[in-house]
Backbone as a ProteinNet text record, in pm:
[ID]
protein_1_A
[PRIMARY]
MKKLRFSTKARKDLKRYRNQPERMRRLFAVIDVLLKDERLPEAFKMHGLSGRYTGCLECHVENDFLLIWRDEEENCLYVLRVGTHSELFGS
[TERTIARY]
28.9	36	-105.2	-112.9	-241.5	-289.5	-419.5	-478.1	-462.5	-466.1	-450.5	-575.8	-630.4	-745.3	-716	-773.4	-755.7	-891.3	-898	-1018.9	-1025.8	-1141.2	-1157.3	-1062.1	-1048.4	-956.9	-812.2	-775.9	-638.5	-610.8	-708.3	-690.8	-668.3	-742.6	-723.5	-586.8	-546.2	-413.7	-304.5	-317.2	-216.3	-209.7	-322.3	-322.6	-244.3	-253.2	-183	-30.8	16.8	160.9	211.2	128.6	169.3	288.2	314.8	429	554.7	553.7	669.5	708.4	771.8	796.8	883.1	979.1	1064.6	984	898.3	812.3	716.9	660.9	569	642.5	765.8	844.7	866.3	901	921.4	792.1	681.7	552.1	518.3	530.5	493.4	593.8	716.5	811.8	765	715.6	662	536.7	448.1	325.6	359.1	460.1	501.4	543.6	616.8	657.6	534.1	438.6	317.1	232.7	226.9	149.6	207.5	338.3	404.7	396.8	330.5	312.9	445.9	541.5	671.5	669.9	761.1	770.3	851.6	801.4	875.4	991	1104.4	1214	1169.9	1235.1	1202.3	1205.9	1287.8	1301.3	1168.9	1074.1	945.3	846.3	882.3	803.4	657.3	635.5	500.1	434.1	309.2	236.6	86.5	11.2	-134.1	-182.4	-302.6	-360.7	-484.7	-526.9	-649.5	-738.2	-847.8	-940	-1013.5	-1023.9	-1100.1	-1033.1	-906	-834.3	-808.2	-892.2	-876.7	-879.6	-785.8	-777.5	-691.8	-641.1	-557.4	-410.9	-324	-180.5	-126.3	-14.7	50.7	199.7	263	408.5	457.4	583.4	646.9	727.5	675.4	747.5	870.6	852.3	959.3	930.1	1014.1	996.2	855.2	805.8	671.5	587	588.4	505.7	456.8	327.7	271.1	181.1	170.6	78.2	-9.9	-142.5	-237.9	-314.2	-319.1	-387.3	-444.9	-525.6	-572.1	-576.5	-562.8	-574.1	-720.6	-778.7	-916.3	-912.2	-988.6	-990.4	-847.9	-825.4	-693.5	-600.4	-656	-572	-590.8	-620.8	-645.9	-583.9	-506.2	-448.7	-530	-592.3	-679.9	-611.9	-566.2	-498.6	-604.8	-600.2	-699	-654.7	-529.5	-479.9	-329.7	-282.5	-140.9	-118.1	-16.2	13.2	96.8	108.9	185.7	100.5	165.7	92.5	-18.2	14.1	-85.6	-201	-173.4	-280.3	-373.5	-317.2	-395.8	-459.5	-391.4	-439.8	-471.1	-445.6	-478.6	-395.4	-273.7	-188.8	-55
-1763	-1642.1	-1584.9	-1452.8	-1385.2	-1383.4	-1364.9	-1342.7	-1194.8	-1163	-1025.1	-982.6	-867.1	-808.9	-662.2	-611.3	-472	-403.5	-279.5	-199.5	-158.6	-112	-63.9	52	143.3	256.8	210.1	110.1	58.3	-3.4	-72.5	-130.3	-20.1	89.4	203	266.8	278	332.8	248.3	116.9	27.3	40.1	58.8	77.5	201.9	305	430.2	410.2	313.1	289.8	168.9	108.2	-15.7	4	126.5	154.1	192.1	168.8	196.4	66.4	-25.5	-159.4	-160.2	-70.9	-69.6	-29.2	68.3	112.3	-0.7	-69.5	-180	-296.1	-321.8	-428.1	-398.1	-273.3	-234.3	-246.7	-202.9	-210.6	-355.2	-445.2	-583.8	-654.8	-606.6	-660.1	-624.9	-502.2	-460.4	-541.2	-556.6	-633.5	-777.4	-836.2	-973	-983	-883.9	-883	-878.1	-792.6	-779.4	-906.8	-971.9	-1095.9	-1206.9	-1204.5	-1304.6	-1267.4	-1154.1	-1104.8	-1072	-1027.9	-985.4	-834.6	-787.8	-644.4	-574.3	-458.8	-378.6	-306.9	-290.5	-211.4	-66.8	-1.5	136.7	232.8	203.7	292.2	313.3	222.8	234.8	323.6	369.3	464.9	422	297.6	246.6	314.2	358.8	422.4	415.9	434.7	437.6	572	573.3	695.4	734.4	859.3	908.2	969.3	1027.8	1087.7	981.1	1000.7	904.7	767.8	760.3	632.7	580.5	617.2	567.9	415.4	356.8	211.3	149.8	233.4	185	215.3	148.6	169.8	222	293.6	348.6	322.8	301.7	296.9	364.2	406	472.8	369.3	328.3	235	305.6	430.3	522.7	652	751.7	876.5	932.5	942.5	995.7	894.4	771.6	666	580	586.4	530.6	411	327.4	214.8	230.8	228.6	234.4	102.3	39.2	-89.5	-105	-209	-250	-401.9	-454.6	-599	-630.4	-708.5	-753.3	-895.1	-919	-1051	-1088.4	-1213.5	-1257.4	-1284.2	-1323.9	-1370.3	-1293.2	-1164.6	-1089.2	-949.4	-916.8	-783.1	-711.9	-599.4	-526.8	-395.7	-386.1	-265.9	-165.3	-46.5	57.2	153	200.4	298.9	283.4	330.2	334.1	463.2	541.7	663.1	761.7	881.8	988.1	1056.7	1139.1	1214.7	1298.4	1369.6	1458.2	1379.5	1263.1	1181.1	1126.3	1089.4	1024.7	1121.4	1231.2	1322.7	1462	1485.9	1614.3	1730.4	1702.9	1813.6	1811.6
494.9	414.3	397.7	400.9	387.4	242.4	227.4	95.1	61.8	-66.4	-112	-186.7	-148.7	-218.3	-247.4	-355.8	-395.6	-405.3	-357.5	-378	-524.7	-567.2	-704.7	-732.2	-635.9	-654.1	-664.1	-585.6	-591.8	-728.3	-783.8	-918	-1021.6	-1009.7	-1100.6	-1078.6	-952.3	-921	-986.6	-976.9	-1034.3	-1186.1	-1250.5	-1396.2	-1435.4	-1352.7	-1380.4	-1378.5	-1302.4	-1287.8	-1365.6	-1448.3	-1516.7	-1609.8	-1654.4	-1742.1	-1664.6	-1534.3	-1449.4	-1376.8	-1448.9	-1392.6	-1266.5	-1256.1	-1137	-1013.6	-1028.6	-918.4	-878.2	-976.8	-948.9	-881.2	-922.5	-860	-712	-681.3	-540.8	-461	-521.7	-454.2	-418.5	-514.5	-487.7	-397.6	-390.6	-292.7	-151	-132.6	-2.6	30.5	-66.5	-44.4	-5.7	-68.3	-33.2	113.3	161.1	302.3	391.8	356.8	437.5	433.7	319.1	307.4	394.1	413	497.5	645.1	673.6	810.4	876.9	795.5	846.4	868.7	947.6	978.5	870.6	826.6	729.5	798.2	730.9	787.3	812.7	906	943.1	824.5	725.1	608.9	535.8	552.8	484.4	559.6	678.2	756.6	772.6	809.3	827.8	947.3	929.7	1038.6	1013.1	1119.7	1111	1059.8	1005.4	950.6	1029	1010.6	1073.4	965.2	1006.6	909.6	831.1	701.5	620.1	613	651.5	651.2	792.5	888	1024.5	1024.5	1095.2	1101.9	993.1	903.5	793.5	822.6	750.7	761.9	630	639.6	520.7	532	417.7	415.2	287.9	291.9	179.2	101.5	-13.4	-99.4	-154.4	-193.6	-231.3	-156.7	-173.6	-100.9	-116.7	-239.4	-263	-340.9	-296	-354.4	-238.7	-211.8	-89.8	-115.7	-15.9	-14.5	108.3	89.1	200	201.6	318	330.9	470.1	483.8	615.8	618	737.5	755.3	779.1	689.3	705.6	757.7	859.4	921.1	960.1	978.6	1022	904.6	792.5	682.4	553.4	560	437.6	445.2	344.9	329.3	221.4	257.3	165.8	127.1	2.7	-46.9	-88.6	-27.2	-55.8	-165.2	-156.9	-252.9	-270.9	-386.9	-419.8	-496.4	-458.2	-533	-454.8	-510.1	-446	-339.7	-256.5	-155.3	-218.9	-325.2	-386.5	-448.2	-504.8	-562.4	-454.7	-342.2	-238.2	-140	-111.8	-9.3	-62.1	-188.8	-249.5	-201.1	-155.3	-108.9	-176.8
[MASK]
+++++++++++++++++++++++++++++++++++++++++++++++++++++++++++++++++++++++++++++++++++++++++++

């Protein structure tokens, strides 16, 4: 199983959602799948990103609730950001 690390921005993002337990439960269920190095179902729309997030991956935990991460080294999942499209990309 991989180790889990969070960026400073991801920690702030998580604090913003701490009063939404169902959303947090879904998020950590997705993270658990990624930590086990299993493939996410197609419904999560996992894909690579470009621009400032080149080399990172994104998936849709919910329709407009995203997780951005990258695999660091062989055994580390590094969560960069969590939030809506507008929060993360300003659109």
